[in-house]
N, C-alpha and C positions, 0 to 999 in steps of 0.2 A: 895886855897881851905884849910880848916883847916885839920890836921891829922884825926879828927873824921870824916870829910866829906869825905875824901879819902877813909877811911875804909868803909863807908857805900856804897860809890860808887862801891868798889871792891866787896863788898857783893853782891850788886845787880847784877853786871856783872857775877859773878860766879853762882849765882842762875839761872840766864837766860840761861847760857851755859848748865847747868845742866838739865834744863827743855827741851832744844832742844836735848840733847844727849839721853834722855830715850826713845823717840820715835824710834831714829835711832837703838839703841840696841835692842828694842823689834822687830823692822822689821827684823833685822839681824837674829833672833831666830825663823823664821817661813819659810816654803817653801810651794810651790804650788805642789799638786799631781794630776795629770790626770789620772782618773781611770774608771772603769766600773760601770754601774748603778747596776750591780749584787752585788759587793762587798758593795756599799753604802746601797742599799735597803734590802740586807739580814741583816744588822744591823752589820756586821763584823767591820767596822772602828769604830763605836761607842764604841766596846769593845776594839779594838786594838789601836787606836791611843793615848787615855789617857794613857796607859802603855808606850808607847814610849815617851810621853811628860814627864813623871815621870823619865824615864831613861836617858833623854838628855836634857831637857829644851826647846826643839823645838816643835813648833806648826806646825801641818799640815793642810793646807787648801785644802780640797778636791773639785775637780770639776769632777762630775760624769756624764760621757758621754758614748756613744758607743766606743768600743775599736778603731775603725777606726778614729773617731773624736779625741779620747784621743791622739793617736799617731799623729795626725796632729797638735795638741797643742805643742807637743814636737818638731815637725819639725820647727814650727813657733818661738820656745823659749819662749812660754808662759806658760810652766810647768818646774819644776826642776826635777821631777822624774815621771815615768810612771809606773802604777800597772794594767796590763791588761791580757787578756786571748785569744790571737790568735797568737800561736807561730811562724806561718809563716810570719805574718805581723811583729812580733816583731823581728825576725831575719833579716828581710828586712831592718827595720829602723836602726838597728846596722850595717849592710853592707853598708848602705848608709852614715854612718858616723854621723847621728843625735843622736845617743845614744851610750853610752860608752861600755857596756857589759850587755847582758842579764843573769839573774839568776832566775831559777826556784823557787817558793815559796811554792805553796800548789796546791792540786787539789780537785775538787769534780766532779760531773758528771751532765750531762744533762738528763732531763727526759721528755717524751712527755705526756702532760695532755690533757684531754678532758672530754666531758659529760660522766657521769657514764653509760648511757645508750649504749654508743659507737656505733652510728648508722653505721659508717663506718667499724666496725668490725677491728680496728687497734690494739687492745690489744695484748701484747706479748712481747717478748725479742729483736725482730729484728727491729731496728729504719727504715732500708731500705724497708723491707716488709711493715711496717705500713705505709709509706709515699706512697708507691705503691697503697695500698688499699684506702687511702684518695683520691688520684688523680682519680682512677677509680670511686669512688663514688661521686666525686666533692663535697667532704666534706669540710666544713667550716673550714679554717685554718688562724690563725692570725700570720703573719711573723713580726717581729720587722722592718724589711726593713730600718735599719739605720746604715748599716756597722759596727755593734758591733760584739764582739767575738761569741755571740750567734747566730746572724745572718749569720756570716761567716760559722759556723758549720752546721747550717741548710742547707745553700747553698751546702755545701760538701755532705751532706746526699741525697739531691735531685740529685745531680750529679752522684753520686754512683748507685743511682736507675735508671739512665737514664731518668730523668723527668724534666731536667733543664727547658725546655721550654712547659712542659705538666704538670702542677701541678693542673689541674682541675679548674673549674669556681668558686669553693668556696674559692680559695687562695686570701688573701687580705693582703696588707702591710699596716702597721700602722705609720711607721717611728718614732716610739716612744720606751721608756725605757721597761724594762722588766716588772715593776709593772703596767703601763698603759696597756701594751699588754696583760697581765693576766686579768686585769679588763674588757677589751673588750671581752676576750674569756669567761669570766664568765657570762657577761650580755647577750651574744649572742648565747651561747651553742656550741662554737667553740674549735677546737684543737689549742694548741700552744706548741712550744718548749720552755722549760725554764731551767735555772741552778737550781739544787736542793736547793741551799741556799736561793735564792728569794722565791722559791715555799714553803719552810719550814716557812718562815716568813710572807707570804702572808695570809691575814686574809679574804678577800673577795672571798672565793673559789666558793661560790654557789654549783653547782652540779658538778663542776670539780674534777677529780681524776687522780692519775697516771696511765697511761695506758701501757706505754712502759718504761722499765728501765732494767739495768743490761747488755747491749749490750757494749761490750768493745770500740765500736766507740763512745760512748757516754762521754768517759774520757775527763775532762775538766781541761786542765793545766793553771795556772797563773804564770806570770813572773814579774819582776821588773827590772827597768833599770833607771840609771841616764842619764838625757839629757846632751848632749856633750857640755861642755863649750868651746871648742875650735871652735864650730858653734855659740855659743850665750854666749859671755863672762860675760854678766850681771847676768846669772844664779848663783844660790848658790849650787855650785857643792859639795863642802865640806859639808854642812848640809844635802843634798840629799844623799850623800854617807853614811853619819852617819845612816840615816833611812835604806837604803839597807843593810848595815852591821848588824843592829839591827834585821830587820825583817827575815834574814836568819840565825841569831844566834840561839843557843840553847834557849835562853830566849824569843825571838820573836816567834819561831816556837812553844814554849810551850803555849804562849798566844793564837796563832792561834788555837791549838789543844784543848784549854779549852773553846772556843765559841761553846754553845750548845743552841738549841731551844726545849723545852719539853723533855730535856734530850738526844736529838740527836745531835750528832757532825756534823757541817755543812761543814767544811773544813779540809783537812788532809795535814799537813806540809810535804814537800818533797824536801826542800832545799838541795842541793849538791848531788842529787840522779840522 
């Protein structure tokens, strides 16, 4: 082969190698985050994740599920990082060795919404008392029924009320996310427990209004965890840790605090508290 031919061949080989290297590099700069439907449907991630991309160059691919399903993704090694809101379940997955360490990130609160006429007379500040009235009146109540953080909170409230098996004939489980549950409640004139973030971003309210808020038991804490690479060596633990470090940093916390709808702040950062 002539010198010119050899140079051309080396050029082709070099270009081919570069073409194959680019997708690998791009793939290394992305992580999968299993999170809740509330953080996705509230619009928080559309606000938060582009800022993390600017700071790190890392894309975050969100799989929005109920918290229980999101944590199961971590157990299977199908997600690099978890961003969820069921503290008991989060502490359990860390204790089991499937996640490295749990960090608090932010809070908002749950609210009970229902028809403005409030036929069950649930309105007030006491969530347990409200559920007791709903059960007594056999009021229509839509439960997510999906092992999400919101569903777990709802079940705790029924338990405190002593009504775990006595929720009334109007109680229905949809096995769905927060947005669909709100849509069902709106179309059927039912009550539903929701996180405030999703409620504020929800447009199809119909006759629904907030009936119960302000009870300290409605406090809603979110946490973030890197899935343990000792369990699943294929995971991108270093990139996932960069996300955790950023979201609990002063910069990440400021981005969370700056997310508002109609001038109202949806989430309140509380990392390190």
